[in-house]
C-alpha positions in Angstrom: 42.8 81.7 91.4 41.3 83.4 94.4 44.0 84.9 96.6 43.2 86.4 100.0 45.2 89.1 101.7 43.2 88.8 104.9 41.5 85.9 106.7 40.8 82.8 104.7 37.3 81.2 105.0 38.0 77.6 106.0 34.9 76.3 104.2 35.9 77.7 100.9 38.6 76.5 98.5 41.5 79.0 98.7 42.2 78.4 95.0 38.7 78.9 93.4 36.5 80.2 96.2 34.0 77.4 95.9 32.2 76.3 99.1 33.4 73.0 100.4 31.8 70.4 102.7 34.6 70.7 105.4 38.0 72.2 105.7 39.6 68.7 106.0 38.2 65.8 104.0 35.9 68.0 102.1 38.8 70.1 100.9 40.8 67.0 99.8 37.7 65.6 97.9 37.3 69.0 96.2 41.0 69.1 95.2 40.8 65.6 93.8 37.7 66.4 91.8 38.8 69.8 90.3 41.9 69.6 88.1 42.7 73.3 88.3 42.5 73.3 92.1 44.6 70.0 92.2 47.3 71.7 90.2 47.3 74.8 92.4 47.4 72.7 95.5 50.3 70.7 94.2 52.2 73.9 93.4 51.4 75.3 96.8 52.6 72.1 98.5 55.8 72.0 96.5 56.5 75.6 97.6 55.9 75.1 101.3 57.3 71.6 101.8 60.9 72.9 102.3 59.6 75.4 104.9 58.5 72.7 107.3 61.0 70.6 109.1 60.7 67.0 107.9 58.3 68.0 105.0 54.6 68.4 105.0 52.6 65.3 105.8 49.2 66.6 104.6 
């Protein structure tokens, strides 16, 4: 898993570093197509969902 301690490049997957088509829909397509990234995204979402009032809608 690629972890950044500085700025994150919005056109790269934060989990594997692969270039993605766009930071929105392109990211979601990438996560849906890559099981390792999907698992990492789900873990991340579970961890941050309680940090946001009313949950995270993304």
